Kinemage of the C-alpha trace (Angstrom):
@kinemage 1
@onewidth
@group {chain A} dominant
@subgroup {mainchain}
@vectorlist {calphas} color= white
{ca unk a 1} P -42.639 -75.863 -267.081
{ca unk a 2} L -46.403 -75.622 -266.679
{ca unk a 3} L -48.490 -78.694 -265.927
{ca unk a 4} L -50.443 -80.140 -268.854
{ca unk a 5} L -53.736 -81.958 -268.324
{ca unk a 6} L -53.878 -85.598 -269.387
{ca unk a 7} L -57.645 -85.405 -269.957
{ca unk a 8} L -57.482 -83.463 -273.208
{ca unk a 9} L -54.856 -82.585 -275.823
{ca unk a 10} L -52.613 -79.597 -275.449
{ca unk a 11} L -52.846 -78.642 -279.123
{ca unk a 12} L -55.608 -79.194 -281.673
{ca unk a 13} L -54.746 -78.806 -285.354
{ca unk a 14} L -57.789 -78.090 -287.522
{ca unk a 15} L -57.434 -78.695 -291.270
{ca unk a 16} L -60.444 -77.456 -293.268
{ca unk a 17} L -60.466 -78.631 -296.872
{ca unk a 18} L -62.558 -78.276 -299.990
{ca unk a 19} L -61.475 -79.926 -303.247
{ca unk a 20} L -57.885 -79.915 -302.061
{ca unk a 21} L -56.647 -83.146 -303.610
{ca unk a 22} L -53.786 -81.361 -305.390
{ca unk a 23} L -52.192 -80.238 -302.108
{ca unk a 24} L -53.732 -82.304 -299.314
{ca unk a 25} L -51.488 -85.360 -299.644
{ca unk a 26} L -48.330 -83.290 -299.089
{ca unk a 27} L -49.941 -81.373 -296.244
{ca unk a 28} L -50.940 -84.529 -294.356
{ca unk a 29} L -47.565 -86.168 -294.989
{ca unk a 30} L -45.841 -83.127 -293.487
{ca unk a 31} L -48.036 -83.385 -290.377
{ca unk a 32} L -47.357 -87.114 -290.105
{ca unk a 33} L -43.587 -86.589 -290.376
{ca unk a 34} L -43.705 -83.920 -287.660
{ca unk a 35} L -45.747 -86.185 -285.369
{ca unk a 36} L -43.348 -89.103 -285.883
{ca unk a 37} L -40.477 -86.936 -284.629
{ca unk a 38} L -42.210 -86.534 -281.278
{ca unk a 39} L -41.806 -88.897 -278.358
{ca unk a 40} L -44.828 -91.110 -277.650
{ca unk a 41} L -45.825 -89.021 -274.647
{ca unk a 42} L -45.698 -85.851 -276.756
{ca unk a 43} L -47.798 -87.428 -279.498
{ca unk a 44} L -50.611 -87.852 -276.998
{ca unk a 45} L -50.723 -84.067 -276.564
{ca unk a 46} L -51.799 -83.518 -280.177
{ca unk a 47} L -55.054 -84.038 -282.034
{ca unk a 48} L -55.669 -83.518 -285.745
{ca unk a 49} L -59.139 -82.643 -287.039
{ca unk a 50} L -59.799 -82.651 -290.770
{ca unk a 51} L -63.100 -81.090 -291.847
{ca unk a 52} L -64.190 -81.751 -295.422
{ca unk a 53} L -66.614 -79.254 -296.953
{ca unk a 54} L -68.443 -81.815 -299.131
{ca unk a 55} L -65.587 -82.008 -301.637
{ca unk a 56} L -66.340 -83.392 -305.080
{ca unk a 57} L -62.760 -84.594 -305.651
{ca unk a 58} L -60.582 -87.154 -303.802
{ca unk a 59} L -60.000 -85.012 -300.688
{ca unk a 60} L -62.018 -87.267 -298.376
{ca unk a 61} L -60.421 -90.413 -299.811
{ca unk a 62} L -56.954 -88.960 -299.233
{ca unk a 63} L -57.876 -87.949 -295.673
{ca unk a 64} L -59.140 -91.452 -294.880
{ca unk a 65} L -56.001 -93.073 -296.272
{ca unk a 66} L -53.807 -91.370 -293.664
{ca unk a 67} L -53.012 -92.589 -290.170
{ca unk a 68} L -51.343 -90.554 -287.456
{ca unk a 69} L -49.584 -91.429 -284.202
{ca unk a 70} L -52.048 -89.174 -282.393
{ca unk a 71} L -55.809 -88.660 -282.219
{ca unk a 72} L -57.131 -88.094 -285.740
{ca unk a 73} L -60.720 -87.163 -286.505
{ca unk a 74} L -62.306 -86.772 -289.938
{ca unk a 75} L -65.599 -84.886 -290.081
{ca unk a 76} L -67.764 -83.441 -292.835
{ca unk a 77} L -69.905 -80.360 -292.978
{ca unk a 78} L -73.659 -81.127 -293.098
{ca unk a 79} L -73.818 -79.397 -296.480
{ca unk a 80} L -71.499 -77.527 -298.822
{ca unk a 81} L -70.640 -74.098 -297.427
{ca unk a 82} L -69.961 -71.461 -300.068
{ca unk a 83} L -68.466 -69.259 -297.335
{ca unk a 84} L -65.251 -70.989 -296.228
{ca unk a 85} L -65.548 -69.409 -292.769
{ca unk a 86} L -68.384 -71.822 -291.965
{ca unk a 87} L -66.089 -74.759 -292.689
{ca unk a 88} L -63.366 -73.220 -290.545
{ca unk a 89} L -65.837 -72.774 -287.687
{ca unk a 90} L -67.016 -76.367 -288.063
{ca unk a 91} L -63.449 -77.658 -287.824
{ca unk a 92} L -62.550 -75.529 -284.797
{ca unk a 93} L -65.791 -76.400 -283.000
{ca unk a 94} L -64.546 -79.981 -282.648
{ca unk a 95} L -61.242 -79.019 -281.012
{ca unk a 96} L -60.582 -80.150 -277.441
{ca unk a 97} L -57.094 -78.761 -276.921
{ca unk a 98} L -56.044 -75.969 -274.592
{ca unk a 99} L -54.576 -74.389 -277.704
{ca unk a 100} L -55.701 -74.751 -281.306
{ca unk a 101} L -54.631 -73.638 -284.751
{ca unk a 102} L -55.700 -73.719 -288.372
{ca unk a 103} L -53.553 -75.504 -290.929
{ca unk a 104} L -54.584 -74.728 -294.491
{ca unk a 105} L -54.698 -77.808 -296.703
{ca unk a 106} L -52.122 -76.340 -299.095
{ca unk a 107} L -49.586 -75.430 -296.389
{ca unk a 108} L -46.914 -77.667 -294.840
{ca unk a 109} L -45.902 -78.378 -291.260
{ca unk a 110} L -42.149 -78.009 -290.717
{ca unk a 111} L -40.353 -81.227 -289.750
{ca unk a 112} L -39.683 -79.849 -286.253
{ca unk a 113} L -42.798 -77.675 -286.346
{ca unk a 114} L -44.933 -79.689 -283.962
{ca unk a 115} L -42.146 -80.003 -281.427
{ca unk a 116} L -41.699 -76.225 -281.522
{ca unk a 117} L -45.436 -75.616 -281.312
{ca unk a 118} L -45.821 -77.882 -278.287
{ca unk a 119} L -42.849 -76.273 -276.541
{ca unk a 120} L -44.388 -72.824 -277.015
{ca unk a 121} L -47.833 -73.998 -275.879
{ca unk a 122} L -46.442 -75.593 -272.708
{ca unk a 123} L -44.635 -72.408 -271.769
{ca unk a 124} L -47.832 -70.352 -272.062
{ca unk a 125} L -50.486 -72.615 -270.489
{ca unk a 126} L -50.869 -70.433 -267.392
{ca unk a 127} L -50.000 -67.055 -268.868
{ca unk a 128} L -51.705 -63.914 -270.145
{ca unk a 129} L -51.156 -65.049 -273.738
{ca unk a 130} L -54.173 -65.758 -275.935
{ca unk a 131} L -52.173 -66.130 -279.150
{ca unk a 132} L -48.836 -67.688 -280.089
{ca unk a 133} L -46.884 -67.084 -283.265
{ca unk a 134} L -43.553 -68.388 -284.491
{ca unk a 135} L -41.365 -68.269 -287.546
{ca unk a 136} L -42.359 -69.516 -290.995
{ca unk a 137} L -41.049 -69.869 -294.509
{ca unk a 138} L -43.039 -68.932 -297.598
{ca unk a 139} L -43.012 -70.876 -300.848
{ca unk a 140} L -44.969 -71.196 -304.066
{ca unk a 141} L -45.350 -73.611 -306.953
{ca unk a 142} L -42.513 -71.836 -308.715
{ca unk a 143} L -40.194 -70.882 -305.846
{ca unk a 144} L -38.206 -72.633 -303.120
{ca unk a 145} L -38.850 -71.954 -299.419
{ca unk a 146} L -37.763 -68.523 -298.270
{ca unk a 147} L -35.617 -67.580 -295.306
{ca unk a 148} L -37.263 -67.758 -291.916
{ca unk a 149} L -39.627 -64.880 -291.176
{ca unk a 150} L -39.767 -62.723 -289.166
{ca unk a 151} L -36.076 -62.069 -288.677
{ca unk a 152} L -36.625 -61.376 -284.960
{ca unk a 153} L -35.029 -64.318 -283.147
{ca unk a 154} L -35.836 -63.880 -279.433
{ca unk a 155} L -38.772 -64.926 -277.325
{ca unk a 156} L -41.067 -62.043 -276.497
{ca unk a 157} L -44.557 -61.295 -275.232
{ca unk a 158} L -46.269 -58.474 -277.102
{ca unk a 159} L -49.053 -56.443 -275.545
{ca unk a 160} L -52.369 -57.393 -277.105
{ca unk a 161} L -53.782 -53.928 -276.570
{ca unk a 162} L -50.811 -52.258 -278.240
{ca unk a 163} L -51.134 -54.582 -281.238
{ca unk a 164} L -54.820 -53.674 -281.474
{ca unk a 165} L -54.024 -49.950 -281.471
{ca unk a 166} L -50.748 -49.715 -283.373
{ca unk a 167} L -50.520 -52.622 -285.808
{ca unk a 168} L -53.759 -54.426 -286.595
{ca unk a 169} L -55.700 -51.348 -287.786
{ca unk a 170} L -53.103 -51.101 -290.564
{ca unk a 171} L -51.945 -54.617 -291.461
{ca unk a 172} L -52.580 -58.141 -290.193
{ca unk a 173} L -49.116 -59.745 -289.895
{ca unk a 174} L -50.319 -62.946 -288.185
{ca unk a 175} L -51.845 -65.146 -290.854
{ca unk a 176} L -50.365 -68.651 -291.075
{ca unk a 177} L -49.579 -70.993 -288.174
{ca unk a 178} L -51.024 -68.717 -285.502
{ca unk a 179} L -52.118 -70.559 -282.361
{ca unk a 180} L -55.000 -69.385 -280.192
{ca unk a 181} L -56.216 -70.254 -276.728
{ca unk a 182} L -59.437 -72.207 -277.205
{ca unk a 183} L -61.212 -70.668 -274.200
{ca unk a 184} L -60.491 -67.172 -275.552
{ca unk a 185} L -61.763 -68.150 -279.001
{ca unk a 186} L -65.022 -69.352 -277.480
{ca unk a 187} L -65.342 -66.239 -275.306
{ca unk a 188} L -65.134 -63.829 -278.260
{ca unk a 189} L -67.647 -65.856 -280.271
{ca unk a 190} L -65.283 -67.481 -282.745
{ca unk a 191} L -64.851 -66.609 -286.393
{ca unk a 192} L -67.239 -64.012 -287.801
{ca unk a 193} L -69.233 -65.514 -290.679
{ca unk a 194} L -69.856 -62.031 -292.067
{ca unk a 195} L -66.361 -62.332 -293.535
{ca unk a 196} L -65.027 -64.900 -295.960
{ca unk a 197} L -61.420 -63.758 -296.445
{ca unk a 198} L -60.510 -61.387 -293.574
{ca unk a 199} L -62.107 -63.528 -290.868
{ca unk a 200} L -58.738 -64.223 -289.228
{ca unk a 201} L -57.814 -60.525 -289.092
{ca unk a 202} L -61.134 -59.701 -287.435
{ca unk a 203} L -60.635 -62.609 -285.017
{ca unk a 204} L -57.118 -61.566 -283.967
{ca unk a 205} L -58.354 -58.061 -283.154
{ca unk a 206} L -61.072 -59.484 -280.901
{ca unk a 207} L -58.877 -62.174 -279.316
{ca unk a 208} L -56.165 -59.719 -278.339
{ca unk a 209} L -58.677 -57.726 -276.307
{ca unk a 210} L -58.379 -60.618 -273.819
{ca unk a 211} L -54.597 -60.933 -273.579
{ca unk a 212} L -51.207 -60.921 -275.242
{ca unk a 213} L -49.316 -62.548 -278.095
{ca unk a 214} L -46.347 -64.776 -277.306
{ca unk a 215} L -43.670 -65.048 -279.996
{ca unk a 216} L -41.589 -68.233 -280.068
{ca unk a 217} L -38.617 -67.808 -282.443
{ca unk a 218} L -38.543 -71.320 -283.926
{ca unk a 219} L -39.954 -72.613 -287.186
{ca unk a 220} L -43.591 -73.725 -287.243
{ca unk a 221} L -44.318 -74.309 -290.910
{ca unk a 222} L -44.286 -73.354 -294.564
{ca unk a 223} L -46.942 -71.054 -295.998
{ca unk a 224} L -47.881 -71.393 -299.645
{ca unk a 225} L -48.342 -68.060 -301.404
{ca unk a 226} L -50.455 -67.787 -304.529
{ca unk a 227} L -52.459 -65.364 -306.589
{ca unk a 228} L -56.184 -64.711 -306.362
{ca unk a 229} L -58.978 -64.786 -308.868
{ca unk a 230} L -60.880 -61.644 -309.816
{ca unk a 231} L -63.748 -62.876 -307.631
{ca unk a 232} L -61.565 -63.103 -304.516
{ca unk a 233} L -59.814 -59.821 -305.258
{ca unk a 234} L -63.219 -58.160 -305.199
{ca unk a 235} L -64.173 -59.888 -301.933
{ca unk a 236} L -60.867 -58.822 -300.361
{ca unk a 237} L -61.458 -55.216 -301.420
{ca unk a 238} L -64.985 -55.181 -300.001
{ca unk a 239} L -64.100 -56.881 -296.727
{ca unk a 240} L -61.034 -54.732 -296.017
{ca unk a 241} L -63.217 -51.684 -296.515
{ca unk a 242} L -66.057 -52.964 -294.331
{ca unk a 243} L -63.742 -54.010 -291.518
{ca unk a 244} L -62.139 -50.564 -291.506
{ca unk a 245} L -65.581 -49.017 -291.090
{ca unk a 246} L -66.130 -51.231 -288.042
{ca unk a 247} L -62.724 -50.601 -286.472
{ca unk a 248} L -64.017 -48.231 -283.749
{ca unk a 249} L -66.388 -50.972 -282.549
{ca unk a 250} L -63.573 -53.528 -282.555
{ca unk a 251} L -61.089 -51.185 -280.854
{ca unk a 252} L -63.184 -48.671 -278.867
{ca unk a 253} L -60.202 -46.684 -277.550
{ca unk a 254} L -58.923 -45.934 -281.049
{ca unk a 255} L -58.863 -42.211 -281.749
{ca unk a 256} L -60.869 -40.736 -284.614
{ca unk a 257} L -57.587 -39.919 -286.374
{ca unk a 258} L -56.367 -43.516 -286.039
{ca unk a 259} L -59.698 -44.780 -287.362
{ca unk a 260} L -59.405 -42.439 -290.357
{ca unk a 261} L -55.899 -43.710 -291.091
{ca unk a 262} L -57.156 -47.292 -290.819
{ca unk a 263} L -59.841 -46.547 -293.401
{ca unk a 264} L -57.366 -44.869 -295.751
{ca unk a 265} L -54.971 -47.835 -295.584
{ca unk a 266} L -57.720 -50.383 -296.183
{ca unk a 267} L -58.986 -48.343 -299.127
{ca unk a 268} L -55.433 -48.406 -300.473
{ca unk a 269} L -55.522 -52.193 -300.199
{ca unk a 270} L -58.865 -52.220 -302.003
{ca unk a 271} L -57.362 -50.161 -304.818
{ca unk a 272} L -54.364 -52.496 -304.889
{ca unk a 273} L -56.693 -55.489 -305.291
{ca unk a 274} L -58.750 -53.686 -307.949
{ca unk a 275} L -56.262 -51.428 -309.759
{ca unk a 276} L -58.496 -50.686 -312.744
{ca unk a 277} L -61.799 -50.058 -311.003
{ca unk a 278} L -63.326 -46.581 -311.298
{ca unk a 279} L -64.613 -44.605 -308.340
{ca unk a 280} L -68.140 -45.202 -309.574
{ca unk a 281} L -67.432 -48.908 -309.918
{ca unk a 282} L -66.112 -48.988 -306.353
{ca unk a 283} L -69.234 -47.163 -305.146
{ca unk a 284} L -71.371 -49.884 -306.686
{ca unk a 285} L -69.657 -52.786 -304.917
{ca unk a 286} L -69.739 -51.011 -301.530
{ca unk a 287} L -73.396 -50.597 -300.631
{ca unk a 288} L -74.359 -47.091 -299.496
{ca unk a 289} L -70.808 -45.713 -299.238
{ca unk a 290} L -70.373 -42.437 -297.403
{ca unk a 291} L -69.032 -39.328 -299.145
{ca unk a 292} L -65.916 -39.504 -296.948
{ca unk a 293} L -65.291 -43.081 -298.048
{ca unk a 294} L -65.568 -42.254 -301.733
{ca unk a 295} L -63.426 -39.120 -301.424
{ca unk a 296} L -60.750 -41.176 -299.644
{ca unk a 297} L -60.605 -43.850 -302.367
{ca unk a 298} L -57.128 -43.321 -303.841
{ca unk a 299} L -55.579 -43.580 -307.248
{ca unk a 300} L -53.339 -46.597 -307.765
{ca unk a 301} L -50.219 -44.442 -307.351
{ca unk a 302} L -51.495 -42.877 -304.126
{ca unk a 303} L -52.447 -46.353 -302.844
{ca unk a 304} L -48.871 -47.548 -303.268
{ca unk a 305} L -47.604 -44.584 -301.240
{ca unk a 306} L -50.091 -45.296 -298.453
{ca unk a 307} L -49.192 -48.995 -298.359
{ca unk a 308} L -45.475 -48.265 -298.305
{ca unk a 309} L -46.022 -45.919 -295.355
{ca unk a 310} L -48.192 -48.498 -293.545
{ca unk a 311} L -45.649 -51.286 -294.012
{ca unk a 312} L -42.923 -49.081 -292.595
{ca unk a 313} L -45.067 -48.059 -289.609
{ca unk a 314} L -45.985 -51.677 -288.858
{ca unk a 315} L -42.344 -52.803 -289.110
{ca unk a 316} L -41.240 -50.083 -286.696
{ca unk a 317} L -44.033 -50.757 -284.219
{ca unk a 318} L -43.482 -54.516 -284.298
{ca unk a 319} L -39.762 -54.078 -283.684
{ca unk a 320} L -40.419 -51.753 -280.748
{ca unk a 321} L -43.185 -53.915 -279.243
{ca unk a 322} L -41.086 -57.073 -279.598
{ca unk a 323} L -38.208 -55.309 -277.886
{ca unk a 324} L -40.409 -54.161 -275.011
{ca unk a 325} L -41.974 -57.625 -274.822
{ca unk a 326} L -38.650 -59.269 -274.029
{ca unk a 327} L -38.794 -57.571 -270.620
{ca unk a 328} L -42.336 -58.869 -269.997
{ca unk a 329} L -41.287 -62.533 -269.892
C-alpha cells in the first residue's frame, strides 16, 4: 500500500449547493453515516467542503446543523453565481486532498462508499491514474435504487488516451462520483466556465491527457436521476454542439473522420433534447452555424439511430479497454 501524507487529507469531498433544502439533509446524513463507519485514523484522511451559492432557502442552516467526524468546512460564494460551474470551481478551489470529488447535493453516499473511495485512492497515490471511478446505483423520486453499474466487476486501469479517442468524443460515461487527482485538475486549469452543464465532460477529456482512469469495482454512491426544464434542455443542446466543434483542440490526434462523427453524435443529442425544434430554430440558438453543421442536424428518427449506434460503440470500446486494462495493473 502506498504511503499517505499526514499533512493533508487523502480525499476532499466538495458539495456545491444552491437552494437544495429538499435534498441536502439526506445527502449530508449519508456522508455522515459513511464517515462513522470508518476507523478514527481513516476519518482523518477525509475532508468535506460545502459551498453555498447564496441560497435563499434553508440550505446554509441545514449545512451548519451538521457535524462530521472529519474536517468539515462551510464556505459561501462572494455573490450568487448564475452559472453553477463557478460554484463548483469555488468549492474545489478549497480542497487540500491528494484526490478530490464532487458530490451533488441531491445525491447520496453509499454506506460503505467512503471506505471504498479511500481504498481506491490509497492504491493509486503513486500511479499514472488521474481519475478514479467505481460502481454506483441510480434512483429517482419515484423509483428504488437500481442494480450496481457498470456490471464490470474487476479492477482495471484504462488508458486515458484511448478513452479520449474512442469513448469521450461520443458519450461521457463518467458523471457521478468520479474522483480526480487534485494536482492534475490544477494543471489543466480546472473546470471551464464557458460551460454550465457539460463542464465535467470537457474536464475529463482534458484530465485524461495527463494519465489514466482507475476503475475500482465497489460501490461509491447513489446518483439521483431527474428530468430537465426546457431552459436546461436548450443549454444542453447548445453546449454539446459547441464542445463537438472544439473536439479537435481538446483531442489533437483525433482524425477528421472521428471529429465528424463526434459532431454528428452531439447533434443527435441536441435533437434528442429539443425534439420539436426546426432547423431554422436550431440555427438561431447556435450563433453563426456552419453549413456543414446545419446539414448534419438530424431528424428525431435519425437522431435515435445515431444515439443507438454511439451507445453500442461506447459499450464495446469500454468492455475492450477494461479488459486490456486488467493487464496494466
